[in-house]
N, C-alpha and C positions, 0 to 999 in steps of 0.2 A: 504494500500500500504506500502511495506517495505521501509526501509531507502534506500537500494540499488536501488530499482525500482524508488523511487522518485528522486534520484540523477541522474539516467540515463535519466529520463524524462526531468529533468531540463536541462541537457546537450544537449538533442535533440532539445529543444526549442531554446536554445541559438544558436546552429548551424543553425537552420532554419532562425533565425533573420539575421544572418550574410549573408546567401545566398540571402535572400530577399533584403538586403541592397546593395549587389554587383550587383544584377540584376537592381536595381533602378538606381545606379550610371552609369551603362552602358547605360541605356536608356536616361539619361540626358546629356551624353557626357563627363563624367569624363575620364581623360586621364590615361593610365596605369602608376602606380607608383606614382600618385599624390593623395593627401589626399582630395583635393577639386575639385568640378566640375566647369563647365563653368559658365559665368556670365549672361547668358540669359536663358529664358525658365524656366522649373521647377527647374533647378539647381541654380537659382538666390539666393537661401538661403545660398550658400557657399561663399568662399572667393573671393574677387575681387582684381585685380591687379591695383595698382596706379603707373603709369610710371612717372608721373610728376604732380606737383601742380601748374605749370605755365600755364595759359590758352593759351599763344602764342606758346607753344611747343606741345600742345596736338594733333593737326592734324598731324604734322610731325612724332610724335612718335606712331601714331595710337592708342591713348588712347581710350579705350572702356567705354561706359556708364554702370552704374550698377543700376539695379532695386532692391531697398531695401524696397519696400512697405510691411508694416505689420510686419517687423522684430523688435524684441526687441533688438537684438545685431547684428549689421552689421559688417562683417569681411572684412578687407582690408589688402592686402599684399603690403608693402612699400619697400621691398627689390628687388633684381634682380630676375625677374620671380616670382615664387612661393616659393622661398627659405626663410627659417626663419619662425618664428611664426607670426600669423596674429595680426593685431591691431583691437580691438573691439570698436565700437562707438555706443553710445546710443542716442536716440532722446531726452530723458529727462535726464539731468545730476543730477537732485536732487533725482530722485527715480529709474530711469532706467526701470520703469515698463510700460512706455507708448510706444507703437509701432510706427514706422515711418508711417506717414499718407499715404492715397491712392495716386497713381501716383507719387511716389517718385523715379524717374528715372533720373540719371544724373551723375555728377562727383564731386569729391572733388577738391578744389582749395584754394590757399592762397590769403587772402585779407588784404590790408593795407589801413586803412582810412587815406587819406592825411591830414585831420584836426587834427589827434591825433598822439602821439609819436609812434615810432616803436615798443615800448613795447605792444601796443594795437593790434598788428597783430593777425589774427585768420584764422582758416581753416573753409571754408564754403562749402555748397553743392549746386551746380548750377543745376537746373532742366532743362534738354534739352534732345532731342531725340538722338542727336549725337553731338560730340564736334565741328563739323563745324557750329553748330547753338548755340554755347556757348553765343555769344554776345546778341542774341535775347531771351535767356532764362531768368529765374527768380530764385532768391535764395529761397531755402527751408525756410519756416517761422516756428516760434515756438509761444509760448505764447505772447500775446500782439502784434502780427504781427511783431515781431523783427526777423531778420535773425538767423536761427539756426547756431551755430558756436562752434568751439573748440578754446578757447582763447590760445594764445601762452603760457601764464603763466601756464595753466592747463597741458600742455605737460611736464612740469618740476616737476609736483607733483607725485613723485614716478616713477616706471619703466613701468607702464602699457602703457603709450603713448611715451615711449622713442624712438621707431622707427619713430614715426611721427615727433618728434622734431629734430631727426637726419636728416630726409629727408628735413626738412625746412632749416637746416644749409647747407647740401650738395648742395642744389640747389641755394645757395647764396641769399635766401630770407631774411636772417638776417646775421649780421656780427658776427664774433667770439667774439668780444668785448661785443655785446649785449647778446650773448649766455652765456657768463661768468657772466654778471650782473644779468640776469634773474635766473640763477641757484642759485645765492646767496639769492635772495629775495623771490623766489617762495614758499619755504617751509612755509612761514608765511601767505600764501593766504588761503581763506576759500571759498568753493564752495557755502556755504549757504548765502554769502553776494554778493551784486551786486558790481562789480568792475568798477571804473572809473579811468581815467588816467590824468585828469586835472580838476580843480575846476569848470570851465565853461561848462563842458560836461553835456548835458541833460541826464536824465534817467527816467525810468518809476517808478511810485509810486502807489501801490494799497492801497487805503485809508481804506480798510477793514483789512489790516494786522496789527498785534499787534506791530510789530517792523519794523524798517527800518535799517537793517545792511548794511553798505557800506564799501568798501575797496578803499582807494585812493592809487594807485600803481605808484611808480616812479622807476627808475633804481637803486636808492639808498636805498629805504625803502618801507615798506608796512604800511600804517596808517589805523587803524580800527576806523570807525566812527559809533556811535550808536544813534539812535533816538528812545528811548523807549516810549511806550504808545503815539505814535504820534497823532493818531486820536481816542484815547480811553478816554471816560469820566468816571473817577473813582469816581465821586461824588455820584453815585448811590450805593445802597447796593451791587448789582452785576454790575461790570463795563460794559458799553454798548459801541457799535460802532454806533454812530448816523448817519453816512453817508456811502454810497456805491458809488463806482466810481473809475476811474483811471485817473491820471494826469501825466504830465511830469513836472519835476522840476530840479533845479540845486542848487549847494552849492554856498554860498557867504561868504566872511569874513564880520562879523557883523560891521556895522558902528553906532550901537545904543549906546547911552550914557551909558547904564547899562553894556556894555561889554568893555568899554575902558580900564579897568584895566587888562583884560586878553583876549587874542585873542579867538574868538569864530566863529564857522561856523553856518550860518542860512540857512533855506531852502526857496527858492522862487518858487512859482508855475508859470509855463510857459504857460501851455495849458491844456485843458481838453480833454482826449482821449475818455473816456466813461463818459456819463453824471453823474454828482454828484447829488445824491438824498438824502434827509433827511429821515431817517427811524423812527424817534421818533416824535410822534404827539406833537404839541405845544412845541417844543424844545426851550430851553432858550439860545442856542448858546454859551454855555460854551466852547465848541470846535467850533471855528470859521470856517465856511465853506470855503474851499480853493477857491481862485479866481485868474485867470490868471493875472500875473504881480505883485501880492502881496506876502509878506512873510507869511509863514504858522505860525499861532499863536493860542494860547488858552487863556482862562480866568481863573484866580485863585481867590480863596477867601482869603482876608486878615483877618486872624483869630483875630487880635487885634481890627481892626476897624469894622469888620463884614460887609464888603462891597466888591464888586468885583472890580478888576482892571485888565487891560490888560497887558500881558507880552509875549514877544516872547520866548516861552519855548523850541521850537524845535531847540536847539543849541547843538553843540558838542564842548566842551572845549578842545582845542588842543594846548599844549605848542609848537608843531612843526609847527604851522601855518605859522610863518614868513619864515621858511626854505622852506615850500611847495610853498609859493608865489614866493620866490626868484628863484625857479626852473622854 
């Protein structure tokens, strides 16, 4: 086949694809002049309109539910009608490669935990057949059965979610003062770390993880807290993870005598979410198995006396601790 013939054949195939796409859009109810189709039926893969993030206004504004089952990226329009670019949301913020689970049909809404600061606000997805049944619906869940959410802080990380954060402000869900404060501290946040908003806030800990990166966020600052090798036994030639399981824990300011000279944070186990099991036969408990109500600790070898002694090693040395407590 000559170059000219190949070029003509390529153009013919492209034209055929465009024709097929137009026919498909017509079949699913795409409106003339619009780039995106309707929110129901086969056209669910296209952009959905978000008229409000306030649950009490959804019925009056005729907010429609959206079926985003199986999508890697769900497109939502947050402007007037379908004007402006869409906002893309993922089920997994770490990889973006996990699709939304089956029967994910519902609406986006803004949630503020009354026990946490306003900085901890987040956008969630309520599963419901229609907005009239919002109250009886349930939140979409993610890993560890925690509610799927887009934290307010994340909407300030770059421009990708700028329309979402503007929507939150326009609807009066946050104040302009909070908007300005978050804009200043958000660039320091990390999506790879779990964010907490006060020391007493419980959080999930997977004891198979090599590290426990945390972010303590306030309106004034972002403090990064690291617990390296938290449940890793490095006494072996190849470090091992002696336990498997999931717990809930919280941070506390250490009251131990060994930390009196410098403020430290320690980790207290609150509850067991998934049973903690030892994976190493005849293990010597160098890494102490976490137990509800007790501080997480490990055992170290005293190289001079050649014996073991107990020490609370899971600490984060923070010169800013007094300021954080004061807040």
